[in-house]
C-alpha positions as CSV (number, residue, x, y, z in Angstrom):
1,M,0.0,0.0,0.0
2,T,1.4,3.3,-1.0
3,A,0.7,6.6,0.7
4,L,-0.5,9.4,-1.5
5,T,1.1,12.8,-1.4
6,P,-1.1,15.8,-0.5
7,V,-1.0,17.0,-4.1
8,E,-2.2,13.6,-5.4
9,R,-5.0,13.5,-2.8
10,Q,-6.2,17.0,-3.8
11,E,-6.1,16.0,-7.5
12,R,-8.2,12.9,-6.8
13,R,-10.7,15.0,-4.8
14,R,-11.0,17.5,-7.7
15,R,-11.6,14.7,-10.2
16,R,-14.2,13.1,-7.9
17,R,-15.9,16.5,-7.4
18,R,-15.9,17.1,-11.1
19,R,-17.5,13.7,-11.8
20,E,-20.1,14.3,-9.2
21,L,-20.9,17.7,-10.6
22,I,-21.2,16.2,-14.1
23,R,-23.5,13.4,-12.8
24,W,-25.7,15.9,-11.0
25,G,-25.8,18.1,-14.1
26,I,-26.9,15.2,-16.2
27,R,-29.6,14.2,-13.7
28,I,-31.0,17.7,-13.5
29,G,-30.9,18.0,-17.3
30,V,-32.8,14.7,-17.7
31,G,-35.3,15.8,-15.1
32,L,-35.9,19.1,-16.7
33,L,-36.4,17.5,-20.1
34,L,-39.0,15.1,-18.6
35,F,-40.8,18.0,-17.0
36,L,-40.9,20.0,-20.2
37,F,-42.1,16.9,-22.1
38,G,-44.9,16.5,-19.6
39,V,-45.9,20.1,-19.9
40,A,-46.0,19.9,-23.7
41,L,-48.0,16.7,-23.6
42,G,-50.5,18.2,-21.1
43,Q,-50.9,21.3,-23.3
44,A,-51.4,19.1,-26.4
45,L,-54.1,17.0,-24.7
46,H,-55.8,20.1,-23.3
47,D,-55.9,21.9,-26.7
48,N,-57.5,18.9,-28.5
49,P,-61.2,18.2,-28.1
50,N,-62.3,14.9,-26.7
51,P,-63.0,12.2,-29.4
52,G,-66.7,11.7,-30.1
53,S,-67.8,15.0,-28.6
54,T,-70.1,17.3,-30.5
55,I,-68.7,20.7,-31.6
56,T,-71.3,23.3,-32.4
57,L,-70.4,26.3,-34.6
58,Q,-72.8,29.3,-34.7
59,R,-72.5,31.8,-37.6
60,T,-74.6,34.8,-38.7
61,L,-75.2,35.1,-42.4
62,H,-75.5,38.6,-43.8
63,V,-77.4,38.9,-47.1
64,P,-76.0,41.6,-49.3
65,T,-78.6,44.2,-50.5
66,R,-78.5,46.0,-53.8
67,G,-77.8,49.7,-53.8
68,N,-78.3,52.0,-50.9
69,P,-81.1,50.8,-48.7
70,A,-82.0,54.4,-47.8
71,T,-83.0,55.3,-51.4
72,T,-86.4,54.5,-52.8
73,V,-86.8,52.9,-56.2
74,T,-89.5,54.6,-58.3
75,P,-90.7,52.9,-61.5
């Protein structure tokens, strides 16, 4: 068994910390992506109507009239 010098110990700790930070960064990134995917899926389901439901549209039709309606036509 060999003893490590203080410099070697610090270097190992730095590498270990770096690995841990990278692992946590990946975990947080994956969690964020899953959350955003869930929000997008929820919005997509909310925006679409339920299958088989009745959708009613109501429109008002305007019939065009000839000429100016304020004038009187005389034969």
